Backbone as CSV, one residue per row, in Angstrom:
resi,resn,N_x,N_y,N_z,CA_x,CA_y,CA_z,C_x,C_y,C_z
1,MET,101.277,-44.741,86.991,101.325,-45.330,88.328,100.374,-44.585,89.256
2,ARG,99.993,-45.281,90.305,99.143,-44.626,91.292,99.910,-43.491,91.955
3,GLN,99.172,-42.529,92.507,99.813,-41.433,93.237,100.658,-42.007,94.358
4,LEU,101.884,-41.528,94.486,102.834,-42.129,95.422,102.410,-41.976,96.877
5,LEU,101.991,-40.810,97.260,101.695,-40.555,98.671,100.253,-40.137,98.836
6,LEU,99.700,-40.405,99.970,98.365,-39.943,100.298,98.328,-38.419,100.313
7,ALA,97.142,-37.864,100.035,97.030,-36.412,99.964,97.499,-35.742,101.240
8,SER,97.245,-36.375,102.363,97.665,-35.774,103.626,99.166,-35.678,103.740
9,CYS,99.870,-36.661,103.150,101.334,-36.617,103.175,101.840,-35.499,102.292
10,ILE,101.229,-35.363,101.106,101.672,-34.342,100.172,101.493,-32.966,100.787
11,ALA,100.384,-32.792,101.505,100.124,-31.492,102.110,101.192,-31.107,103.119
12,LEU,101.802,-32.103,103.731,102.853,-31.813,104.706,104.106,-31.287,104.028
13,ALA,104.311,-31.747,102.776,105.447,-31.294,101.956,106.780,-31.469,102.668
14,THR,106.947,-32.576,103.363,108.223,-32.872,103.990,108.980,-33.855,103.140
15,VAL,110.309,-33.791,103.224,111.126,-34.686,102.418,110.856,-36.132,102.759
16,SER,110.729,-36.435,104.031,110.603,-37.829,104.428,109.200,-38.374,104.278
17,GLY,108.201,-37.534,104.161,106.845,-38.004,103.932,106.288,-38.760,105.119
18,CYS,105.069,-39.268,104.946,104.424,-40.020,106.030,105.197,-41.281,106.381
19,ALA,105.908,-41.837,105.422,106.576,-43.111,105.648,107.635,-43.019,106.727
20,SER,108.191,-41.827,106.954,109.304,-41.729,107.894,108.899,-42.030,109.325
21,GLY,107.638,-41.848,109.654,107.221,-42.025,111.035,106.788,-43.434,111.364
22,GLY,106.699,-44.295,110.362,106.267,-45.658,110.621,106.345,-46.493,109.374
23,GLY,105.411,-47.422,109.207,105.466,-48.324,108.076,104.529,-47.909,106.969
24,VAL,104.645,-48.608,105.854,103.736,-48.470,104.730,103.004,-49.791,104.611
25,SER,101.697,-49.750,104.522,100.923,-50.996,104.474,101.127,-51.695,103.142
26,PRO,101.587,-52.946,103.148,101.742,-53.684,101.897,100.388,-53.893,101.236
27,SER,100.376,-53.858,99.913,99.120,-54.073,99.199,98.809,-55.559,99.152
28,PRO,97.525,-55.920,98.982,97.171,-57.338,98.822,97.888,-57.980,97.647
29,ASP,98.179,-57.173,96.601,98.874,-57.709,95.430,100.261,-58.213,95.801
30,ILE,101.020,-57.398,96.573,102.362,-57.813,96.971,102.291,-59.036,97.881
31,ALA,101.349,-59.046,98.800,101.204,-60.191,99.700,100.933,-61.467,98.919
32,ALA,100.110,-61.376,97.890,99.797,-62.548,97.073,101.021,-63.034,96.307
33,VAL,101.820,-62.097,95.805,103.045,-62.466,95.082,103.996,-63.207,96.013
34,LEU,104.188,-62.689,97.214,105.114,-63.315,98.160,104.622,-64.683,98.621
35,ALA,103.318,-64.874,98.599,102.743,-66.147,99.045,102.730,-67.210,97.949
36,SER,103.156,-66.874,96.757,103.106,-67.816,95.640,103.919,-69.075,95.926
37,SER,103.331,-70.212,95.633,104.009,-71.495,95.865,105.174,-71.717,94.904
38,SER,105.281,-70.889,93.873,106.367,-71.054,92.902,107.686,-70.462,93.389
39,ARG,107.642,-69.689,94.471,108.865,-69.080,94.991,109.695,-70.111,95.759
40,SER,111.016,-69.939,95.721,111.909,-70.907,96.350,111.945,-70.737,97.869
41,ALA,112.392,-71.794,98.526,112.550,-71.745,99.986,113.592,-70.704,100.380
42,GLU,114.645,-70.563,99.560,115.693,-69.589,99.849,115.141,-68.162,99.813
43,ASP,114.290,-67.890,98.821,113.700,-66.555,98.728,112.781,-66.282,99.908
44,ARG,111.995,-67.271,100.292,111.095,-67.090,101.427,111.877,-66.821,102.711
45,GLU,113.007,-67.471,102.861,113.854,-67.236,104.038,114.381,-65.801,104.020
46,ARG,114.752,-65.319,102.840,115.279,-63.954,102.727,114.204,-62.909,103.037
47,ASP,112.953,-63.226,102.777,111.862,-62.285,103.026,111.888,-61.751,104.455
48,ALA,112.201,-62.625,105.398,112.190,-62.225,106.807,113.236,-61.152,107.098
49,ARG,114.345,-61.194,106.366,115.420,-60.212,106.567,115.166,-58.922,105.799
50,ASP,114.635,-59.053,104.586,114.550,-57.900,103.686,113.197,-57.185,103.710
51,LYS,112.176,-57.841,104.249,110.841,-57.239,104.347,110.380,-56.622,103.019
52,PRO,110.384,-57.394,101.952,110.057,-56.828,100.631,108.637,-56.296,100.523
53,ALA,107.695,-56.837,101.294,106.318,-56.339,101.212,106.251,-54.877,101.622
54,GLU,106.877,-54.549,102.748,106.861,-53.171,103.222,107.717,-52.263,102.349
55,VAL,108.894,-52.753,101.965,109.821,-51.935,101.174,109.235,-51.587,99.814
56,LEU,108.725,-52.583,99.100,108.207,-52.331,97.760,106.901,-51.548,97.783
57,ALA,106.168,-51.626,98.884,104.929,-50.842,98.981,105.213,-49.352,98.874
58,LEU,106.403,-48.929,99.279,106.750,-47.516,99.224,106.745,-46.978,97.796
59,ALA,107.080,-47.823,96.824,107.191,-47.383,95.430,105.859,-47.335,94.706
60,LYS,104.824,-47.996,95.239,103.490,-47.987,94.631,103.520,-48.408,93.158
61,LEU,104.238,-49.464,92.864,104.273,-49.992,91.499,102.967,-50.702,91.191
62,GLU,102.586,-50.697,89.924,101.291,-51.216,89.510,101.421,-52.284,88.445
63,ALA,100.373,-53.064,88.287,100.272,-53.977,87.149,100.389,-53.171,85.864
64,GLY,101.177,-53.691,84.933,101.377,-53.023,83.647,102.585,-52.111,83.602
65,ASP,103.223,-51.852,84.751,104.399,-50.989,84.773,105.610,-51.683,84.147
66,THR,106.542,-50.873,83.704,107.856,-51.343,83.278,108.859,-50.895,84.325
67,VAL,109.573,-51.851,84.920,110.493,-51.541,86.014,111.820,-52.236,85.788
68,ALA,112.854,-51.721,86.429,114.181,-52.333,86.338,114.686,-52.684,87.726
69,ASP,115.245,-53.880,87.838,115.964,-54.308,89.039,117.435,-54.192,88.685
70,ILE,118.095,-53.143,89.179,119.432,-52.766,88.730,120.498,-53.365,89.642
71,LEU,121.515,-53.975,89.005,122.514,-54.770,89.716,121.786,-55.803,90.558
72,ALA,120.989,-56.587,89.854,120.028,-57.509,90.474,120.652,-58.787,90.987
73,GLY,121.887,-59.100,90.581,122.483,-60.362,91.004,121.675,-61.536,90.504
74,SER,121.230,-62.384,91.411,120.478,-63.579,91.022,118.986,-63.308,90.841
75,GLY,118.547,-62.062,91.066,117.185,-61.691,90.703,116.107,-61.918,91.742
76,TYR,116.463,-61.912,93.007,115.454,-62.067,94.068,114.333,-61.038,93.917
77,TYR,114.699,-59.766,93.802,113.679,-58.733,93.657,113.019,-58.773,92.287
78,SER,113.748,-59.204,91.278,113.170,-59.282,89.933,111.952,-60.199,89.908
79,GLU,112.039,-61.324,90.600,110.910,-62.255,90.606,109.699,-61.650,91.319
80,ILE,109.925,-60.956,92.419,108.809,-60.325,93.118,108.189,-59.241,92.237
81,LEU,109.029,-58.436,91.611,108.534,-57.382,90.721,107.767,-57.964,89.542
82,SER,108.208,-59.118,89.070,107.516,-59.795,87.974,106.059,-60.061,88.323
83,GLY,105.832,-60.500,89.549,104.463,-60.761,89.990,103.662,-59.489,90.188
84,ILE,104.322,-58.428,90.638,103.621,-57.167,90.881,103.155,-56.529,89.575
85,VAL,104.026,-56.468,88.568,103.649,-55.787,87.317,102.790,-56.668,86.416
86,GLY,102.846,-57.992,86.627,101.962,-58.902,85.911,102.304,-59.083,84.442
87,PRO,101.500,-59.871,83.739,101.815,-60.223,82.344,101.800,-59.036,81.388
88,GLN,101.108,-57.960,81.739,101.098,-56.782,80.874,102.268,-55.837,81.163
89,GLY,103.012,-56.117,82.216,104.166,-55.302,82.560,105.456,-55.996,82.169
90,GLN,106.566,-55.346,82.455,107.875,-55.925,82.141,108.886,-55.554,83.214
91,VAL,109.765,-56.496,83.511,110.867,-56.270,84.441,112.178,-56.442,83.685
92,LEU,113.045,-55.446,83.776,114.403,-55.579,83.260,115.295,-56.024,84.415
93,LEU,115.837,-57.213,84.316,116.790,-57.718,85.294,118.163,-57.297,84.785
94,VAL,118.692,-56.238,85.372,119.870,-55.572,84.818,121.106,-55.883,85.655
95,ASN,122.118,-56.418,84.999,123.400,-56.678,85.648,124.539,-56.162,84.780
96,ASP,125.611,-55.712,85.428,126.856,-55.585,84.692,127.545,-56.945,84.733
97,GLU,128.722,-57.041,84.134,129.350,-58.363,84.020,129.669,-58.988,85.370
98,ARG,130.133,-58.186,86.327,130.541,-58.767,87.615,129.317,-59.239,88.407
99,TYR,128.235,-58.484,88.378,127.027,-58.915,89.088,126.400,-60.134,88.417
100,ASP,126.501,-60.202,87.102,125.933,-61.358,86.415,126.731,-62.620,86.728
101,ALA,128.046,-62.486,86.796,128.876,-63.639,87.153,128.583,-64.080,88.587
102,PHE,128.420,-63.128,89.481,128.128,-63.439,90.882,126.796,-64.181,91.020
103,GLY,125.804,-63.778,90.235,124.475,-64.371,90.362,124.182,-65.489,89.388
104,LYS,125.193,-65.965,88.681,124.984,-66.889,87.564,124.170,-68.126,87.932
105,GLU,124.557,-68.802,89.002,123.873,-70.048,89.375,122.415,-69.781,89.747
106,GLY,122.192,-68.778,90.575,120.832,-68.454,90.976,119.975,-67.996,89.808
107,LEU,120.576,-67.246,88.886,119.846,-66.778,87.711,119.393,-67.939,86.842
108,ALA,120.268,-68.916,86.682,119.926,-70.065,85.843,118.677,-70.767,86.370
109,LYS,118.588,-70.913,87.673,117.415,-71.550,88.269,116.187,-70.658,88.155
110,ARG,116.368,-69.374,88.404,115.232,-68.456,88.450,114.581,-68.269,87.075
111,LEU,115.408,-68.277,86.044,114.896,-68.000,84.701,114.710,-69.252,83.849
112,ALA,114.938,-70.421,84.441,114.856,-71.682,83.691,113.466,-71.889,83.105
113,ASP,113.450,-72.418,81.878,112.193,-72.837,81.214,111.190,-71.692,81.095
114,GLY,111.684,-70.475,81.000,110.804,-69.335,80.796,109.791,-69.126,81.903
115,ARG,110.160,-69.449,83.136,109.183,-69.385,84.233,108.796,-67.953,84.596
116,LEU,109.586,-66.969,84.172,109.247,-65.563,84.398,109.206,-64.861,83.035
117,PRO,108.159,-65.077,82.261,108.145,-64.593,80.881,108.173,-63.083,80.727
118,ASN,107.803,-62.339,81.755,107.832,-60.881,81.641,109.127,-60.273,82.178
119,VAL,110.139,-61.120,82.435,111.444,-60.641,82.886,112.435,-60.741,81.726
120,ARG,113.065,-59.607,81.417,114.088,-59.582,80.365,115.449,-59.392,81.016
121,HIS,116.319,-60.349,80.791,117.657,-60.352,81.374,118.560,-59.461,80.510
122,VAL,119.066,-58.380,81.104,119.881,-57.405,80.390,121.263,-57.366,81.028
123,VAL,122.303,-57.604,80.227,123.676,-57.584,80.734,124.518,-56.690,79.836
124,GLY,125.280,-55.828,80.442,126.153,-54.967,79.659,127.249,-54.400,80.524
125,PRO,128.205,-53.723,79.915,129.216,-53.030,80.715,128.554,-51.934,81.522
126,SER,129.136,-51.585,82.640,128.501,-50.635,83.553,128.230,-49.290,82.889
127,GLU,129.007,-48.950,81.873,128.808,-47.662,81.218,127.757,-47.718,80.106
128,ALA,127.246,-48.899,79.795,126.251,-49.043,78.720,125.349,-50.234,79.012
129,LEU,124.451,-50.064,79.971,123.610,-51.171,80.427,122.418,-51.439,79.516
130,GLY,122.100,-50.519,78.628,121.049,-50.779,77.651,119.645,-50.756,78.214
131,MET,119.354,-49.818,79.124,118.017,-49.734,79.702,117.077,-48.840,78.904
132,GLY,117.606,-48.093,77.955,116.776,-47.213,77.145,116.591,-45.846,77.785
133,GLU,115.719,-45.041,77.192,115.455,-43.687,77.676,113.956,-43.464,77.845
134,ASN,113.578,-42.908,78.989,112.180,-42.569,79.286,111.238,-43.759,79.116
135,VAL,111.681,-44.921,79.599,110.883,-46.142,79.424,110.436,-46.767,80.744
136,LEU,111.055,-46.386,81.851,110.792,-47.054,83.128,109.820,-46.258,83.993
137,ASP,108.793,-46.940,84.489,107.929,-46.345,85.506,108.628,-46.328,86.856
138,GLY,109.497,-47.285,87.084,110.207,-47.366,88.346,111.433,-48.249,88.233
139,ALA,112.293,-48.150,89.236,113.491,-48.983,89.296,113.855,-49.205,90.754
140,VAL,114.589,-50.274,91.010,115.095,-50.538,92.356,116.580,-50.860,92.257
141,ILE,117.304,-50.457,93.270,118.709,-50.856,93.401,118.928,-51.169,94.882
142,VAL,119.053,-52.456,95.180,119.005,-52.942,96.557,120.357,-53.515,96.979
143,MET,120.948,-52.912,98.001,122.222,-53.337,98.577,123.347,-53.425,97.545
144,SER,123.268,-52.591,96.514,124.329,-52.609,95.508,124.765,-51.216,95.068
145,TYR,124.050,-50.180,95.479,124.467,-48.818,95.130,125.888,-48.548,95.613
146,HIS,126.223,-49.002,96.821,127.560,-48.736,97.357,128.665,-49.314,96.485
147,ASP,128.341,-50.364,95.713,129.359,-50.990,94.875,129.781,-50.117,93.700
148,LEU,129.057,-49.037,93.445,129.522,-48.085,92.436,130.824,-47.428,92.879
149,TYR,131.079,-47.491,94.196,132.265,-46.850,94.771,133.256,-47.867,95.334
150,TRP,133.067,-49.117,94.987,133.960,-50.190,95.465,134.835,-50.671,94.323
151,VAL,136.087,-50.930,94.627,137.046,-51.408,93.625,137.640,-52.715,94.126
152,ASP,137.684,-53.721,93.261,138.266,-55.015,93.627,139.785,-54.898,93.600
153,GLU,140.358,-54.624,94.753,141.796,-54.379,94.838,142.632,-55.643,94.669
154,LYS,141.967,-56.812,94.659,142.699,-58.068,94.466,143.089,-58.274,93.010
155,LYS,142.442,-57.533,92.114,142.739,-57.678,90.691,143.803,-56.670,90.270
156,PRO,144.725,-57.111,89.389,145.687,-56.138,88.865,144.963,-55.127,87.975
157,ASP,145.286,-53.855,88.153,144.637,-52.782,87.388,143.121,-52.951,87.396
158,PRO,142.514,-52.969,88.585,141.073,-53.249,88.679,140.236,-52.181,87.980
159,PRO,139.178,-52.606,87.276,138.311,-51.627,86.603,137.526,-50.811,87.627
160,LYS,137.272,-49.567,87.300,136.505,-48.692,88.168,135.236,-48.256,87.450
161,ILE,134.144,-48.238,88.192,132.880,-47.771,87.642,132.821,-46.252,87.732
162,ASP,132.358,-45.623,86.669,132.085,-44.196,86.698,130.687,-44.038,87.301
163,ALA,130.640,-43.756,88.606,129.355,-43.716,89.309,128.416,-42.672,88.720
164,GLY,128.947,-41.518,88.367,128.110,-40.476,87.803,127.464,-40.903,86.499
165,GLN,128.229,-41.537,85.645,127.692,-42.033,84.377,126.633,-43.102,84.619
166,PHE,126.880,-43.943,85.602,125.939,-45.006,85.941,124.601,-44.412,86.389
167,LEU,124.655,-43.427,87.281,123.427,-42.815,87.781,122.707,-42.024,86.687
168,ASP,123.467,-41.431,85.781,122.846,-40.741,84.658,122.045,-41.710,83.791
169,GLN,122.550,-42.938,83.641,121.814,-43.951,82.871,120.458,-44.251,83.509
170,ILE,120.450,-44.358,84.839,119.193,-44.619,85.537,118.228,-43.461,85.319
171,ALA,118.716,-42.245,85.510,117.859,-41.069,85.357,117.297,-40.987,83.942
172,ARG,118.106,-41.278,82.941,117.625,-41.235,81.550,116.575,-42.311,81.291
173,ALA,116.756,-43.465,81.905,115.847,-44.585,81.646,114.471,-44.369,82.283
174,LEU,114.417,-43.625,83.375,113.142,-43.368,84.033,112.293,-42.383,83.223
175,LYS,111.008,-42.636,83.190,110.085,-41.668,82.612,110.030,-40.436,83.516
176,PRO,109.633,-39.287,82.983,109.372,-38.148,83.875,108.372,-38.557,84.959
177,GLY,108.714,-38.283,86.201,107.868,-38.689,87.316,108.119,-40.096,87.810
178,GLY,109.022,-40.824,87.142,109.339,-42.189,87.559,110.076,-42.219,88.883
179,VAL,110.044,-43.379,89.556,110.619,-43.484,90.898,111.766,-44.490,90.942
180,LEU,112.691,-44.231,91.861,113.813,-45.127,92.121,113.822,-45.461,93.601
181,LEU,113.759,-46.747,93.912,113.801,-47.228,95.294,115.215,-47.723,95.581
182,VAL,115.827,-47.177,96.621,117.212,-47.517,96.971,117.252,-48.050,98.393
183,VAL,117.865,-49.220,98.557,118.096,-49.802,99.882,119.584,-50.072,100.000
184,ASP,120.198,-49.645,101.097,121.627,-49.935,101.252,122.021,-49.909,102.721
185,HIS,123.217,-50.440,102.965,123.781,-50.509,104.308,124.292,-49.121,104.710
186,SER,123.842,-48.626,105.840,124.198,-47.280,106.272,125.602,-47.235,106.868
187,ALA,126.361,-46.234,106.448,127.669,-45.947,107.041,127.537,-44.789,108.018
188,LYS,128.555,-44.556,108.784,128.545,-43.435,109.708,128.442,-42.126,108.937
189,GLN,127.681,-41.203,109.497,127.492,-39.916,108.840,128.827,-39.198,108.682
190,GLY,129.018,-38.594,107.525,130.236,-37.853,107.250,131.306,-38.657,106.550
191,THR,131.063,-39.962,106.339,132.081,-40.803,105.696,131.962,-40.808,104.180
192,GLY,130.925,-40.196,103.642,130.781,-40.142,102.200,130.703,-41.520,101.584
193,SER,131.534,-41.743,100.575,131.554,-43.049,99.906,132.717,-43.921,100.355
194,SER,133.533,-43.430,101.304,134.764,-44.143,101.661,134.514,-45.511,102.284
195,ALA,133.436,-45.650,103.060,133.157,-46.924,103.724,132.722,-48.003,102.745
196,ALA,132.401,-47.629,101.527,132.044,-48.630,100.516,133.209,-49.584,100.272
197,GLN,134.410,-49.061,100.315,135.586,-49.879,100.032,135.919,-50.821,101.174
198,THR,135.798,-50.345,102.394,136.250,-51.134,103.545,135.132,-51.915,104.230
199,LEU,133.913,-51.375,104.206,132.819,-51.968,104.978,131.610,-52.341,104.139
200,HIS,131.616,-52.003,102.856,130.463,-52.213,101.966,129.227,-51.471,102.468
201,ARG,129.455,-50.257,102.930,128.405,-49.366,103.403,128.547,-48.017,102.700
202,ILE,127.502,-47.180,102.841,127.582,-45.841,102.273,126.778,-44.876,103.142
203,ASP,127.290,-43.667,103.258,126.652,-42.608,104.047,125.380,-42.172,103.330
204,GLU,124.240,-42.246,104.014,122.984,-41.947,103.326,122.842,-40.475,102.967
205,GLN,123.479,-39.575,103.714,123.443,-38.162,103.318,124.238,-37.948,102.033
206,PHE,125.313,-38.679,101.891,126.056,-38.662,100.624,125.163,-39.165,99.497
207,ALA,124.414,-40.236,99.767,123.532,-40.809,98.750,122.485,-39.801,98.300
208,ILE,121.864,-39.114,99.252,120.826,-38.142,98.915,121.381,-37.065,97.980
209,ALA,122.571,-36.560,98.317,123.194,-35.531,97.483,123.608,-36.092,96.124
210,ASP,124.071,-37.325,96.117,124.528,-37.978,94.891,123.378,-38.125,93.898
211,PHE,122.257,-38.663,94.364,121.119,-38.851,93.470,120.531,-37.503,93.037
212,LYS,120.522,-36.532,93.937,120.005,-35.203,93.586,120.810,-34.591,92.459
213,GLN,122.109,-34.787,92.502,122.990,-34.242,91.473,122.661,-34.806,90.092
214,HIS,122.000,-35.982,90.080,121.668,-36.631,88.816,120.169,-36.604,88.531
215,GLY,119.506,-35.623,89.119,118.116,-35.372,88.769,117.085,-36.214,89.488
216,LEU,117.471,-36.821,90.601,116.568,-37.689,91.359,116.459,-37.166,92.785
217,ALA,115.297,-36.644,93.137,115.107,-35.991,94.438,114.488,-36.950,95.443
218,LEU,115.007,-36.930,96.671,114.451,-37.760,97.731,113.013,-37.330,98.022
219,GLU,112.113,-38.306,98.017,110.711,-38.011,98.278,110.196,-38.664,99.561
220,ALA,110.697,-39.834,99.880,110.220,-40.525,101.084,111.285,-41.483,101.566
221,GLU,111.199,-41.839,102.835,112.089,-42.846,103.400,111.301,-43.700,104.372
222,LEU,111.835,-44.888,104.632,111.107,-45.869,105.429,112.050,-46.461,106.477
223,PRO,111.644,-46.545,107.751,112.539,-47.030,108.795,112.478,-48.538,109.039
224,VAL,111.799,-49.282,108.175,111.501,-50.682,108.467,112.751,-51.564,108.585
225,LEU,113.880,-51.160,107.979,115.102,-51.964,108.043,116.177,-51.329,108.940
226,ARG,115.772,-50.363,109.735,116.715,-49.727,110.645,117.092,-50.658,111.794
227,ASN,118.334,-50.520,112.277,118.798,-51.267,113.439,119.725,-50.374,114.243
228,ALA,119.196,-49.778,115.291,119.972,-48.843,116.113,121.132,-49.528,116.823
229,ALA,121.087,-50.864,116.937,122.161,-51.590,117.616,123.393,-51.765,116.733
230,ASP,123.261,-51.504,115.454,124.388,-51.583,114.535,125.196,-50.295,114.666
231,ASP,126.440,-50.411,115.168,127.237,-49.193,115.344,127.888,-48.741,114.031
232,ARG,127.673,-49.511,112.973,128.100,-49.175,111.613,129.621,-49.143,111.442
233,SER,130.336,-49.807,112.349,131.795,-49.880,112.247,132.261,-51.204,111.668
234,LYS,131.344,-52.156,111.516,131.698,-53.494,111.048,131.394,-53.659,109.564
235,ASN,132.206,-54.485,108.915,131.927,-54.896,107.545,130.596,-55.636,107.520
236,VAL,129.794,-55.419,106.504,128.452,-56.010,106.471,128.481,-57.535,106.416
237,PHE,129.645,-58.104,106.072,129.773,-59.567,106.036,130.273,-60.149,107.355
238,ASP,130.542,-59.295,108.325,130.943,-59.750,109.656,129.791,-60.575,110.243
239,PRO,130.055,-61.802,110.714,128.973,-62.641,111.249,128.189,-61.985,112.380
240,ALA,128.804,-61.042,113.076,128.122,-60.397,114.194,126.971,-59.502,113.731
241,ILE,127.015,-59.065,112.476,126.001,-58.109,112.006,125.371,-58.520,110.674
242,ARG,125.919,-59.523,110.025,125.412,-59.887,108.704,123.908,-60.196,108.752
243,GLY,123.172,-59.583,107.835,121.728,-59.759,107.786,120.967,-58.899,108.772
244,LYS,121.710,-58.128,109.590,121.071,-57.290,110.614,121.616,-55.868,110.600
245,THR,122.210,-55.458,109.493,122.782,-54.121,109.423,121.695,-53.049,109.482
246,ASP,122.123,-51.844,109.824,121.236,-50.684,109.743,121.142,-50.293,108.268
247,ARG,119.932,-50.412,107.695,119.751,-50.142,106.261,118.764,-49.007,106.052
248,PHE,119.122,-48.103,105.157,118.189,-47.039,104.810,117.381,-47.457,103.580
249,VAL,116.139,-46.990,103.535,115.241,-47.226,102.409,114.788,-45.861,101.918
250,HIS,115.228,-45.489,100.734,114.918,-44.174,100.175,114.114,-44.319,98.885
251,LEU,113.191,-43.411,98.677,112.469,-43.324,97.407,112.791,-41.981,96.762
252,TYR,113.286,-42.047,95.534,113.635,-40.858,94.765,112.680,-40.745,93.574
253,ARG,112.480,-39.507,93.111,111.613,-39.278,91.967,112.303,-38.382,90.942
254,LYS,112.137,-38.754,89.682,112.604,-37.919,88.581,111.568,-36.834,88.330
255,ALA,112.029,-35.622,88.092,111.102,-34.509,87.879,110.241,-34.744,86.635
256,ASN,109.042,-34.244,86.658,108.146,-34.326,85.496,108.653,-33.406,84.383
């Protein structure tokens, strides 16, 4: 992959990097992918909320890379990544059983008739997702990391994900030097993972420590999805804030 940060950013040697002070310029490649006439109207509408051009530019993914969209649901990001890595690259659209069931209808449309030939749909139990070892140049987990700490209390004896085991799988699957892009709904500082259950949010300082514990160090962050007007006390599905939550964008790197 291309060098993640400009030399001037590296020289600063700050955790947040140059990206923390402003935006990252989307590459012409990403812009062309987003402009493709093959993308659905629903995906184009989501672009305005998620700003995928700016967010994905932070990871500096290249044509020919192998990447994973983890807990991808219906695969919105998988399709964009498919265009970025191109026919010589590969995208693993990775779901556990609950995410695959949630995204079933959208997945059927997105993957129909082999329209994304470089996307491999991978489904497994959360403890054995089958991503391999040292194979990924990069991975993304968007608005789903907090669900590692969420339990469906409506089900009798609800299954619980072993978050540590899950994150270890990601770290093993990444090549040395590989990157993980994480986007999630920000919770109030000091709440740890508790808000995942009630608000579908997670404390970003908890996230930084969590990923570090599993061999993934924070390298850069991006403010493009921040919303200072979100007091972070509402459930992300509350109509007053849905689609406008304060979201952190973090880039982590596996050590060489």
